C-alpha positions in Angstrom: -67.9 -42.8 -38.6 -66.5 -45.5 -40.7 -64.6 -48.3 -39.0 -61.2 -47.7 -40.9 -61.3 -44.0 -39.9 -62.1 -45.1 -36.3 -59.2 -47.5 -36.2 -56.8 -44.9 -37.6 -57.8 -42.3 -35.0 -57.6 -44.9 -32.2 -54.1 -46.0 -33.4 -52.9 -42.4 -33.6 -53.9 -41.7 -30.0 -52.6 -45.1 -28.6 -49.1 -44.9 -30.0 -48.2 -41.5 -28.5 -49.7 -42.5 -25.1 -47.8 -45.7 -25.1 -44.5 -43.9 -26.0 -45.1 -41.4 -23.3 -45.6 -43.9 -20.6 -42.5 -45.9 -21.7 -40.1 -43.0 -22.1 -41.5 -40.6 -19.6 -41.2 -38.0 -22.3 -43.5 -35.2 -23.6 -45.5 -36.3 -26.6 -46.7 -33.9 -29.3 -49.4 -35.1 -31.8 -49.8 -33.5 -35.2 -53.3 -32.3 -36.2 -54.5 -31.8 -39.7 -53.5 -28.2 -39.8 -49.8 -28.9 -39.1 -49.6 -27.2 -35.7 -48.5 -29.0 -32.5 -50.0 -29.2 -29.1 -47.9 -30.1 -26.0 -49.2 -33.0 -24.1 -48.1 -33.7 -20.5 -47.3 -30.2 -19.4 -44.2 -28.9 -21.4 -44.6 -25.6 -19.6 -43.7 -27.2 -16.3 -40.1 -27.2 -17.2 -40.4 -23.7 -18.4 -41.6 -22.5 -15.1 -38.6 -24.1 -13.4 -35.8 -22.8 -15.8 -34.6 -19.2 -15.6 -33.1 -19.0 -19.1 -34.9 -17.6 -22.1 -33.6 -20.1 -24.6 -36.2 -22.3 -26.4 -35.3 -24.2 -29.6 -38.5 -26.2 -29.9 -41.3 -24.4 -31.7 -43.6 -27.2 -31.0 -43.4 -26.7 -27.3 -45.6 -23.6 -27.3 -48.8 -24.6 -25.6 -52.3 -24.4 -27.2 -55.3 -23.6 -25.1 -57.8 -26.0 -26.6 -56.2 -29.4 -26.2 -54.9 -29.4 -22.6 -58.5 -29.4 -21.3 -58.8 -33.0 -22.4 -55.9 -34.0 -20.1 -57.3 -32.3 -17.0 -59.3 -35.2 -15.7 -56.1 -37.3 -15.8 -53.7 -34.8 -14.2 -56.1 -33.1 -11.7 -56.4 -36.1 -9.6 -52.9 -36.1 -8.3 -53.3 -32.4 -7.8 -56.1 -32.9 -5.4 -54.4 -35.7 -3.7 -51.1 -33.9 -3.0 -52.6 -31.2 -0.9 -54.6 -33.7 1.1 -51.4 -35.7 2.0 -49.4 -32.6 2.7 -51.9 -30.8 4.8 -51.9 -32.9 7.9 -48.2 -32.3 8.3 -48.7 -28.5 8.5 -51.9 -28.6 10.4 -50.7 -30.8 13.4 -50.8 -28.0 15.9 -54.5 -27.3 15.1 -55.7 -30.8 15.9 -57.4 -29.6 19.2 -60.0 -27.6 17.2 -63.6 -29.0 17.2 -64.3 -31.5 14.5 -67.1 -29.4 13.0 -64.4 -26.9 11.8 -62.6 -29.4 9.6 -65.0 -29.3 6.7 -64.4 -25.6 6.5 -60.7 -26.2 6.1 -61.2 -28.7 3.3 -63.6 -26.4 1.3 -61.0 -23.9 0.0 -58.5 -26.6 -1.0 -60.0 -26.9 -4.5 -61.0 -23.3 -4.8 -57.8 -21.5 -3.9 -55.4 -21.1 -6.8 -52.5 -21.2 -4.4 -52.9 -24.9 -3.9 -52.4 -25.6 -7.5 -48.9 -24.1 -7.7 -47.0 -26.9 -6.0 -48.6 -29.4 -8.4 -47.4 -27.4 -11.5 -43.8 -27.8 -10.4 -42.2 -30.9 -11.9 -41.6 -33.6 -9.3 -38.2 -34.5 -10.7 -36.7 -31.0 -10.4 -33.0 -31.4 -9.5 -32.4 -30.1 -6.0 -29.0 -28.6 -6.9 -30.4 -26.2 -9.6 -30.2 -22.7 -8.1 -30.6 -19.7 -10.5 -27.4 -17.8 -10.6 -27.9 -15.9 -13.8 -26.4 -12.7 -12.6 -22.7 -12.9 -11.8 -22.0 -12.5 -8.1 -20.4 -9.2 -7.1 -16.6 -9.4 -7.4 -15.2 -10.1 -4.0 -12.7 -7.6 -2.7 -9.4 -8.6 -1.2 -9.3 -8.9 2.5 -7.6 -5.7 3.6 -7.6 -6.4 7.3 -4.1 -6.5 8.8 -3.1 -9.9 10.2 -2.9 -10.2 13.9 0.7 -10.0 15.2 1.8 -13.5 16.2 3.1 -14.1 19.7 6.7 -12.9 19.9 8.9 -15.5 21.6 11.4 -13.8 23.8 14.8 -13.3 22.2 18.0 -13.9 24.1 19.6 -10.8 25.6 21.3 -8.7 23.0 19.8 -10.5 20.1 17.9 -8.3 17.6 15.3 -9.2 15.0 15.2 -6.7 12.1 12.1 -6.9 10.0 12.0 -5.8 6.4 8.5 -5.9 4.9 8.3 -6.8 1.2 5.0 -5.8 -0.4 3.4 -6.2 -3.8 0.1 -4.8 -4.9 -2.6 -7.5 -4.7 -4.3 -6.3 -7.9 -1.0 -6.6 -9.7 -0.7 -10.3 -8.7 -4.3 -10.9 -9.7 -3.5 -9.5 -13.2 -0.5 -11.8 -13.5 -2.6 -14.8 -12.6 -5.4 -13.8 -14.9 -2.9 -13.6 -17.8 -2.2 -17.3 -17.2 -5.7 -18.5 -18.2 -6.9 -18.7 -21.8 -9.7 -16.3 -22.7 -11.6 -18.8 -24.8 -11.7 -22.6 -25.1 -13.7 -25.0 -27.4 -14.4 -28.7 -27.7 -15.7 -30.7 -30.7 -18.6 -33.0 -30.4 -18.3 -35.4 -27.5 -20.7 -38.1 -26.2 -22.1 -37.0 -22.8 -24.6 -39.8 -22.2 -24.0 -43.5 -22.2 -24.6 -45.7 -25.2 -27.8 -47.7 -25.0 -29.7 -45.1 -23.0 -33.1 -43.9 -24.3 -31.6 -40.5 -25.1 -28.1 -40.2 -26.5 -26.4 -36.8 -26.7 -23.3 -35.4 -28.3 -22.3 -31.9 -27.3 -19.9 -29.3 -28.8 -18.8 -26.5 -26.6 -17.5 -23.0 -27.0 -16.6 -21.3 -23.7 -15.3 -17.9 -22.9 -14.6 -16.2 -19.5 -14.7 -12.9 -17.7 -11.8 -11.6 -15.7 -11.0 -13.7 -12.6 -12.0 -12.7 -9.1 -9.6 -13.2 -6.3 -9.3 -12.9 -2.5 -6.6 -13.9 0.0 -7.5 -15.2 3.5 -5.0 -16.9 5.8 -2.6 -18.6 3.4 -5.3 -19.3 0.8 -5.7 -17.5 -2.5 -9.2 -18.2 -3.8 -9.6 -17.6 -7.5 -13.0 -17.6 -9.1 -13.2 -18.1 -12.8 -16.6 -16.9 -14.2 -17.3 -18.9 -17.4 -20.0 -18.4 -20.0 -20.5 -21.1 -22.7 -22.7 -22.1 -25.5 -23.2 -25.6 -26.8 -24.6 -27.3 -29.9 -26.4 -30.6 -29.4 -26.9 -33.5 -31.6 -28.3 -36.9 -30.6 -31.0 -39.5 -31.0 -34.0 -40.9 -29.1 -34.6 -44.6 -28.8 -37.8 -46.0 -30.2 -40.3 -47.3 -27.7 -41.1 -50.3 -29.9 -37.6 -51.6 -30.6 -33.9 -50.9 -30.8 -34.1 -48.2 -33.5 -33.1 -44.6 -32.7 -34.7 -41.4 -34.1 -32.4 -38.4 -34.5 -33.1 -35.2 -32.7 -34.3 -32.2 -34.6 -31.6 -30.0 -36.0 -30.5 -26.8 -34.3 -30.7 -28.1 -30.7 -28.6 -25.9 -28.3 -27.6 -25.6 -24.7 -26.9 -21.9 -24.2 -26.2 -19.5 -27.1 -23.9 -16.6 -27.7 -26.7 -14.2 -26.9 -28.0 -16.2 -24.0 -25.1 -18.3 -22.7 -25.0 -20.7 -19.9 -23.0 -19.6 -16.8 -20.8 -21.3 -14.3 -18.4 -20.1 -11.6 -15.3 -22.2 -10.9 -13.6 -21.6 -7.5 -10.0 -22.7 -7.2 -8.3 -22.6 -3.8 -4.5 -22.1 -3.9 -2.6 -22.6 -0.7 0.5 -20.4 -0.9 3.7 -21.2 1.0 7.3 -20.1 0.9 9.8 -23.0 1.2 13.1 -22.7 3.1 14.9 -22.3 -0.3 12.9 -19.1 -0.9 10.5 -20.6 -3.5 6.8 -19.9 -3.6 4.8 -23.1 -3.7 1.1 -23.8 -4.3 -1.4 -26.5 -3.5 -4.7 -26.3 -5.5 -8.1 -27.6 -4.6 -11.3 -27.1 -6.6 -14.2 -25.6 -4.6 -17.9 -26.1 -5.2 -18.8 -25.2 -8.8 -21.9 -23.0 -9.2 -24.1 -23.4 -12.3 -26.8 -21.0 -13.7 -30.3 -22.3 -14.5 -30.7 -24.9 -17.2 -32.0 -23.5 -20.5 -35.7 -23.6 -21.2 -37.3 -25.9 -23.7 -37.2 -29.6 -24.7 -35.1 -31.9 -26.8 -37.4 -33.4 -29.5 -37.2 -36.1 -32.1 -39.6 -36.1 -35.0 -40.9 -39.6 -35.8 -44.3 -38.6 -37.2 -44.9 -37.6 -33.7 -42.6 -35.4 -31.6 -41.1 -37.3 -28.7 -39.6 -34.7 -26.3 -37.8 -34.5 -23.0 -37.1 -31.4 -20.9 -33.5 -30.0 -21.3 -33.3 -29.8 -17.6 -33.4 -33.6 -17.4 -29.9 -33.9 -18.9 -28.4 -30.9 -17.0 -26.3 -33.2 -14.9 -24.7 -35.0 -17.9 -24.0 -31.8 -19.8 -22.5 -30.0 -16.9 -20.4 -32.8 -15.8 -18.9 -33.0 -19.3 -18.0 -29.4 -19.5 -16.5 -29.5 -16.0 -14.4 -32.4 -17.1 -13.3 -30.5 -20.2 -12.5 -27.1 -18.5 -11.2 -28.0 -15.1 -7.9 -29.7 -15.9 -6.8 -26.9 -18.0 -7.8 -24.2 -15.5 -6.2 -26.0 -12.6 -3.0 -26.7 -14.6 -2.6 -23.0 -15.4 -3.4 -21.8 -12.0 -0.8 -24.1 -10.5 1.6 -21.8 -12.2 0.4 -18.9 -10.0 3.4 -19.5 -7.7 5.5 -18.0 -10.6 3.3 -14.9 -10.7 3.6 -14.4 -6.9 7.4 -15.2 -7.0 7.8 -12.7 -9.9 6.0 -10.0 -7.9 8.3 -10.5 -4.8 11.6 -11.8 -6.2 12.2 -12.9 -2.6 15.5 -14.7 -2.9 17.1 -11.8 -4.7 15.8 -9.3 -2.1 16.8 -11.5 0.8 20.3 -12.0 -0.6 20.8 -8.3 -1.1 19.6 -7.4 2.3 21.6 -10.2 4.0 24.8 -8.9 2.3 24.1 -5.1 2.8 23.3 -5.4 6.6 26.5 -7.3 7.3 28.5 -4.3 6.1 29.5 -1.9 9.0 27.2 1.1 8.8 28.6 4.5 9.9 27.2 5.8 13.2 29.2 8.9 13.8 32.1 10.8 12.1 35.2 12.0 13.8 35.0 15.8 14.5 31.1 15.8 14.6 29.6 18.0 17.3 27.3 15.4 18.6 28.4 11.9 19.5 26.5 8.6 19.8 29.3 6.9 21.8 30.3 9.5 24.3 28.8 12.7 26.0 31.6 14.9 24.8 31.5 18.1 22.8 33.3 16.8 19.8 33.7 13.3 18.5 37.2 12.1 18.7 36.8 9.1 16.4 34.5 7.3 13.9 31.9 4.9 15.1 30.3 2.0 13.2 27.1 0.0 13.7 27.9 -3.7 13.1 25.2 -6.3 12.6 26.3 -10.0 12.8 23.2 -12.0 11.5 22.8 -15.5 12.7 19.7 -16.5 10.7 17.1 -15.2 8.4 13.5 -16.1 8.1 10.1 -15.2 6.7 6.7 -14.5 8.1 3.6 -16.0 6.5 2.0 -14.2 3.5 -0.7 -11.8 4.4 -2.8 -9.0 3.1 -1.6 -5.7 4.5 -3.4 -2.5 3.5 -4.5 -3.9 0.2 -1.1 -5.4 -0.7 0.1 -9.0 -0.4 3.1 -8.9 1.9 5.8 -11.0 3.6 8.3 -9.9 6.1 12.0 -10.9 5.8 13.4 -11.0 9.3 17.1 -11.1 10.1 18.2 -12.2 13.6 21.7 -11.4 15.0 23.7 -9.2 17.3 24.2 -5.5 16.9 27.3 -3.8 18.3 29.2 -0.5 18.0 32.8 -0.4 16.9 35.0 2.8 17.1 38.0 3.8 15.1 38.6 2.5 11.6 35.9 0.7 9.7 36.1 -2.9 10.8 36.6 -5.7 8.3 33.9 -8.3 8.1 33.4 -11.6 6.3 30.1 -11.6 4.5 28.4 -15.0 5.0 26.3 -16.5 2.2 22.5 -16.4 2.5 21.2 -19.4 4.4 17.9 -21.2 4.1 14.9 -19.4 5.4 13.6 -20.4 8.8 10.2 -19.6 10.2 10.5 -16.6 12.4 7.2 -15.9 14.1 6.8 -12.7 16.1 7.0 -9.0 15.7 10.0 -6.9 14.9 12.3 -6.6 17.9 15.2 -4.2 17.8 17.8 -4.7 20.6 21.1 -3.0 20.6 23.4 -3.5 23.5 26.4 -1.1 23.5 28.4 1.1 25.7 28.8 4.8 26.2 32.2 5.9 27.3 32.3 8.7 29.8 35.8 10.1 30.1 36.7 10.6 33.8 38.1 13.9 32.8 34.5 15.2 32.4 33.8 14.5 36.1 37.2 16.1 37.1 36.3 19.3 35.1 33.0 19.6 36.9 34.8 19.1 40.3 37.4 21.8 39.4 34.6 24.3 38.8 32.9 23.5 42.1 36.1 23.9 44.2 37.0 27.2 42.5 33.5 28.4 43.4 34.1 27.4 47.1 37.6 29.0 47.3 37.0 32.1 45.3 37.8 34.4 48.2 41.1 32.7 48.9 44.3 32.9 47.0 44.3 29.2 46.0 45.1 27.8 42.6 44.2 24.3 41.5 47.1 22.9 39.5 45.6 19.5 38.6 42.7 17.3 39.3 42.7 13.6 38.5 40.4 10.7 39.0 41.5 7.2 39.3 39.1 4.4 39.6 38.7 0.7 40.6 36.6 -1.9 39.1 34.3 -1.9 42.1 33.2 1.7 41.2 35.3 3.6 43.8 37.0 6.7 42.6 39.9 8.6 44.1 39.9 12.3 43.5 43.4 13.9 43.7 43.7 17.7 43.7 47.0 19.5 43.5 47.0 23.1 44.7 49.2 26.0 45.2 49.0 29.4 46.7 47.2 29.7 50.2 47.3 26.0 50.3 50.2 24.2 48.6 49.8 20.4 48.6 47.8 17.5 47.5 44.2 17.0 48.6 42.5 13.6 48.3 38.9 12.5 48.5 37.2 9.1 47.8 33.8 8.5 46.4 31.7 6.0 44.5 30.6 6.6 41.0 26.9 5.6 40.5 24.5 5.3 37.6 21.1 6.9 38.1 19.0 5.0 35.5 15.9 7.1 36.0 17.7 10.5 35.5 20.1 9.1 32.9 23.2 10.5 34.5 26.5 9.4 36.1 27.6 11.0 39.4 29.8 10.8 42.4 28.3 10.0 45.7 29.5 9.4 49.3 32.5 11.7 48.8 34.8 11.8 51.9 38.1 13.5 52.5 41.0 11.3 53.6 42.5 11.9 57.0 45.6 13.7 55.7 43.5 16.1 53.7 41.3 16.9 56.8 44.3 17.7 58.9 45.8 19.9 56.2 42.6 21.9 55.7 42.2 22.2 59.5 45.7 23.7 59.8 45.8 25.9 56.6 42.1 26.7 55.9 40.4 26.7 59.3 37.5 28.8 58.1 36.7 26.4 55.2 33.4 24.6 55.7 34.5 21.1 54.7 31.0 19.7 54.8 29.8 22.3 52.3 32.8 21.7 50.1 31.9 18.0 50.0 28.3 18.8 49.1 29.4 21.1 46.3 31.7 18.4 44.9 28.8 15.8 44.9 26.4 18.3 43.3 29.0 19.2 40.5 30.5 15.7 39.8 27.7 14.5 37.5 27.4 13.9 33.7 24.0 13.7 31.9 23.7 10.9 29.4 20.4 12.1 27.9 21.9 14.0 25.0 24.1 11.1 24.0 21.2 8.7 24.0 19.3 10.9 21.6 22.3 11.1 19.3 22.6 7.3 19.6 19.0 6.7 18.5 19.3 9.1 15.6 22.6 7.6 14.6 21.2 4.1 14.5 18.3 5.2 12.3 20.6 7.0 9.9 23.0 4.1 9.8 20.3 1.5 8.9 18.8 4.0 6.4 22.1 4.0 4.5 22.2 0.1 4.2 20.7 0.3 0.7 20.5 4.0 -0.2 17.3 4.9 -2.2 15.9 1.4 -1.7 15.4 1.0 2.1 13.9 3.4 4.5 13.7 3.3 8.2 10.3 2.4 9.7 9.1 2.0 13.3 10.5 3.6 16.3 13.1 3.1 19.1 12.0 3.4 22.7 13.9 5.2 25.4 17.4 4.2 25.9 17.9 2.2 29.1 21.2 2.4 31.0 21.9 -0.9 32.6 25.3 -1.0 34.3 28.6 0.7 34.5 32.2 -0.2 35.0 35.3 1.9 35.8 38.4 1.5 33.7 41.7 3.4 33.5 40.5 6.7 32.1 36.8 6.0 31.3 33.6 5.0 32.8 31.8 2.5 30.6 28.0 2.6 30.7 26.1 -0.4 29.3 23.2 0.9 27.2 20.3 -1.0 25.8 18.3 0.4 22.9 15.0 -1.4 22.1 12.0 -0.8 19.9 10.3 -2.0 16.8 12.7 -0.5 14.3 12.7 -2.0 10.9 13.3 -1.3 7.2 10.8 -1.0 4.4 11.9 -2.3 1.0 10.2 -0.4 -1.8 9.4 -2.5 -4.8 
């Protein structure tokens, strides 16, 4: 071999080796046939990356050349298992020393030991293949737990009106806020002066968003696909000159795009002025695998670096480009939620409607809610005087996003003409934790005449064999519950009979009756003289057994009447939900002509607003 030829070959091999050591890049040397052979293990990056993209034709390995490099690269391969092995073999140190050579033998023979060496040492830890989109999360359909219900003052009711909107509809509204595609012209993603300088041009497009709602947080995941065109330059190892990258460098393509998933957490709240507000926070962004292949500059030789080495710079740049626009648009999600609920409008309408007296019974009706009589003598009205209005927290209920509008106040019943009320304006919303609580405290009026009629029947039955006519029976009461029974008769006995008793309320049986009935002294004397054969004790027993009025039927009518009245608050828009428990009879008072029974109606009665 001539000396000039020897010098040229020596120089051709020295330059690429020097460049490789300075730049830590892959070096490709051209042979006389024009083909390229990767030097330094270009396939190592390929093993690591999950994408199929490869823009460098020169990166394809040839089988003849790499054999020359094996003596150089095999040494660290042999050393790595030796340094790693003691850490895993510690528990086996008690074995006899003569066994150790047997363990060392297979180290060079087993192909398994070579695998860890083939992996690049500089593999970024955060690169996890996520090529396939994660399954779309479904909204949490579990019903929220009922918060602790603080006890309400006696007579105060809390009416709950759930307002619901389909969760999928809200997600569609939010999805419509985000642009379908975005693009950015060339922008520098590396720092000037670095050995590799890159400019990247992006085109991004997205799939429909995924969303779920847990607690007060709406998590929106934006699945993005993007393709990028790369231009750049590589710094010369011998000076400050730069060599341009080969044309057509890409980072993802339309057919094999890069993927990323951007989670945005939106905390939704409703302010006291009925507005939906949001606070946004970006979650951990997930990226797919970096594309395969290298970025190469042709300077007589090919100086290359794996694409995965600049993954951090490229990804940081596209995040910086996409995130502000996505977050800005998603912060308008409060409008989408507010549009679905229209809370202020609904609350104002409910507030005004429920302040209007609602008809409970009509005059002339055969069943009355206010009195256990055969025919209603007057109209009756359910009147709600609200004191405050509030909202529950947003929650997913049966697949819908819902909030409960709760009105607190006192319910009462008015009889006669429809009462006039002054409708108060809608106040600010207050947090009203707790379940729906319906409490109606009212009175049933039992005419004393009902008891008198029952007594008349009992006395007639006792005196049916005697010529005795009852002209009149009256009851007069005192506030302490004592009643005086006055019976005017003619015929076999002409005069006035009087007896006293105590009117009592049997809460379990739901009835009013007379107990401890006793004839006064004048009546006893009169009966002894005129009706000696009359069994006075039996007469008293019959009076006590007869002088009772059941309240059960009236309580049923009252419950039905309350439901019908509330159902008519907004006809066609509200419907009654929940149930009323048994009516409880609390106390009674005796007035001129009536016995007033205090009645409490409780339950979980509410209204459902259909959107």
